[in-house]
C-alpha positions as CSV (number, residue, x, y, z in Angstrom):
1,M,-55.4,33.1,137.1
2,S,-52.9,33.2,139.9
3,P,-49.2,33.4,139.3
4,T,-48.7,30.1,141.1
5,A,-51.3,28.3,138.9
6,G,-49.5,29.4,135.7
7,S,-46.2,28.2,137.0
8,K,-47.8,24.9,138.0
9,T,-49.1,24.3,134.5
10,A,-45.7,25.1,133.0
11,K,-44.0,22.7,135.5
12,A,-46.5,20.0,134.6
13,K,-45.8,20.4,130.9
14,K,-42.0,20.2,131.6
15,A,-42.5,17.0,133.6
16,V,-44.5,15.4,130.9
17,A,-41.9,16.3,128.3
18,A,-39.1,14.9,130.5
19,G,-41.0,11.7,131.2
20,K,-41.4,11.1,127.4
21,A,-37.7,11.7,126.9
22,K,-36.9,9.2,129.7
23,S,-39.2,6.6,128.3
24,A,-37.7,7.0,124.8
25,A,-34.2,6.7,126.2
26,A,-35.3,3.6,128.2
27,T,-36.6,1.8,125.1
28,T,-33.2,2.0,123.3
29,T,-30.6,-0.6,124.1
30,K,-26.9,-0.7,123.4
31,S,-25.6,-3.7,121.4
32,G,-22.2,-3.7,120.0
33,G,-21.8,0.0,120.3
34,K,-24.9,0.6,118.2
35,S,-28.2,1.7,119.6
36,S,-31.3,0.0,118.2
37,A,-34.8,1.1,118.9
38,K,-37.7,-1.3,119.8
39,A,-39.7,0.6,117.1
40,A,-38.3,-1.6,114.4
41,P,-41.4,-4.0,114.3
42,A,-43.5,-0.9,113.7
43,K,-41.5,-0.1,110.6
44,S,-42.1,-3.6,109.2
45,A,-45.8,-3.3,110.1
46,S,-45.9,0.0,108.1
47,K,-44.2,-1.8,105.1
48,S,-47.0,-4.4,105.1
49,E,-49.5,-1.6,105.4
50,L,-47.9,0.1,102.5
51,R,-48.1,-3.1,100.4
52,K,-51.8,-3.4,101.3
53,Q,-52.3,0.2,100.2
54,A,-50.4,-0.4,96.9
55,D,-52.6,-3.5,96.3
56,R,-55.7,-1.4,96.9
57,A,-54.5,1.3,94.6
58,Q,-53.7,-1.3,91.9
59,K,-57.2,-2.7,92.2
60,E,-58.7,0.8,92.0
61,L,-56.6,1.5,88.9
62,G,-57.8,-1.7,87.3
63,K,-61.4,-0.7,88.0
64,Q,-60.8,2.8,86.5
65,K,-59.2,1.3,83.4
66,A,-62.2,-1.0,83.0
67,K,-64.6,1.9,83.3
68,A,-62.6,3.9,80.8
69,A,-62.6,1.0,78.3
70,A,-66.4,0.6,78.7
71,A,-66.9,4.3,78.1
72,A,-64.7,4.2,75.0
73,E,-66.7,1.3,73.6
74,K,-70.0,3.1,74.3
75,A,-68.7,6.2,72.5
76,K,-67.5,4.1,69.6
77,A,-70.9,2.4,69.3
78,R,-72.6,5.8,69.4
79,L,-70.4,7.2,66.6
80,L,-71.0,4.1,64.4
81,K,-74.7,4.5,64.9
82,E,-74.5,8.2,63.9
83,R,-72.4,7.3,60.8
84,D,-75.0,4.8,59.7
85,K,-77.8,7.3,60.2
86,A,-75.9,9.9,58.1
87,E,-75.3,7.3,55.3
88,R,-79.0,6.4,55.3
89,L,-80.0,10.1,55.1
90,A,-77.5,10.6,52.2
91,A,-79.0,7.6,50.3
92,R,-82.5,8.8,50.8
93,N,-81.5,12.3,49.5
94,Q,-79.8,10.7,46.5
95,A,-83.0,8.7,45.8
96,A,-85.1,11.9,46.0
97,A,-82.8,13.7,43.6
98,E,-83.1,10.8,41.1
99,K,-86.9,10.8,41.4
100,T,-87.1,14.5,40.8
101,A,-84.8,14.2,37.8
102,R,-87.1,11.5,36.3
103,K,-90.2,13.6,36.9
104,L,-88.6,16.6,35.2
105,K,-87.4,14.5,32.3
106,K,-91.0,13.2,31.8
107,R,-92.3,16.8,31.8
108,L,-89.8,17.8,29.3
109,K,-90.6,14.9,27.0
110,T,-94.3,15.7,27.3
111,A,-93.7,19.4,26.5
112,L,-91.6,18.5,23.4
113,A,-94.3,16.1,22.2
114,D,-96.9,18.8,22.6
115,A,-94.7,21.2,20.7
116,E,-94.3,18.8,17.8
117,A,-98.0,18.0,17.7
118,L,-98.9,21.7,17.6
119,A,-96.2,22.4,15.1
120,K,-98.0,20.2,12.7
121,G,-101.2,22.1,13.3
122,G,-100.1,25.6,12.3
123,A,-97.4,28.2,12.5
124,D,-99.0,30.2,15.4
125,D,-99.6,27.0,17.3
126,A,-96.1,26.0,16.6
127,A,-94.7,29.3,17.9
128,D,-96.7,28.9,21.1
129,A,-95.6,25.3,21.5
130,V,-92.0,26.3,21.0
131,K,-92.3,29.0,23.6
132,H,-94.0,26.6,26.0
133,A,-91.2,24.0,25.3
134,V,-88.5,26.6,25.9
135,D,-90.2,27.7,29.2
136,T,-90.5,24.0,30.2
137,V,-86.8,23.4,29.4
138,K,-85.8,26.5,31.5
139,D,-88.0,25.2,34.3
140,V,-86.5,21.8,34.1
141,A,-83.0,23.3,34.0
142,E,-83.7,25.4,37.1
143,H,-85.4,22.6,39.0
144,G,-83.1,19.9,37.7
145,V,-80.0,21.8,38.8
146,A,-81.6,22.6,42.1
147,A,-82.7,19.0,42.6
148,A,-79.3,17.6,41.6
149,Q,-77.4,20.1,43.7
150,G,-79.9,20.5,46.5
151,A,-80.9,17.0,47.2
152,G,-79.0,17.1,50.5
153,D,-79.8,20.8,51.1
154,T,-83.2,20.2,52.6
155,A,-81.4,18.9,55.8
156,T,-79.5,22.2,56.0
157,M,-82.3,24.6,55.0
158,T,-84.0,26.8,57.6
159,L,-87.5,26.1,58.7
160,A,-88.7,29.2,56.8
161,Q,-87.0,28.0,53.6
162,L,-88.5,24.5,54.0
163,R,-92.0,26.0,54.5
164,E,-91.6,28.1,51.4
165,K,-90.5,25.1,49.4
166,A,-93.5,23.1,50.8
167,K,-95.8,25.9,49.8
168,E,-94.5,25.9,46.3
169,Q,-95.0,22.1,46.1
170,G,-98.5,22.4,47.4
171,I,-98.0,20.3,50.6
172,A,-101.1,20.7,52.7
173,G,-100.7,21.7,56.4
174,Y,-97.0,22.7,55.9
175,S,-97.1,25.5,58.4
176,R,-97.9,23.0,61.3
177,L,-95.1,20.6,60.4
178,T,-91.8,20.5,62.2
179,K,-88.5,20.9,60.4
180,S,-87.8,17.1,60.4
181,E,-91.4,16.4,59.1
182,L,-90.9,19.0,56.3
183,V,-87.6,17.5,55.3
184,E,-89.2,14.1,55.2
185,K,-92.2,15.3,53.1
186,L,-90.0,17.2,50.7
187,T,-87.6,14.4,50.1
188,A,-90.4,11.7,49.8
């Protein structure tokens, strides 16, 4: 680049800057000792633009509030549904515990009746019957306490524990069942 080309560019830039300054000075007028710019309508236009932007922001805020309210309603409905599901599960577990208690009571009654019948038949038979009745009572106590305390425990048991319990109860095909299926079978 030649030294004259660089100075021409600098001179052109100065001329453009001077021209802008002159045009800005020409647009101002003197009235009553005060200078006023012709750019005043632009300010009012920007105020109306600001109002439009504020209106758009207000509408957007309304939309966001509506979305948030809808999401809150959805979450509330989902929580109510989960609560109802938990209540149904608790009722089912309570019913299973009561059923188990009835079965164990029946077994105890039968064992005691057998013991009484055998007691009438002879001393040896009576001793065996008493031993059988005591074993049955112990069994009922163990299972009765477990049934009363553990009615809701099947839902919190591990899969291995559920399979062991299913094996003890003689449920066929227990090893192929999922945890939820095992819980269902054990509480039924």
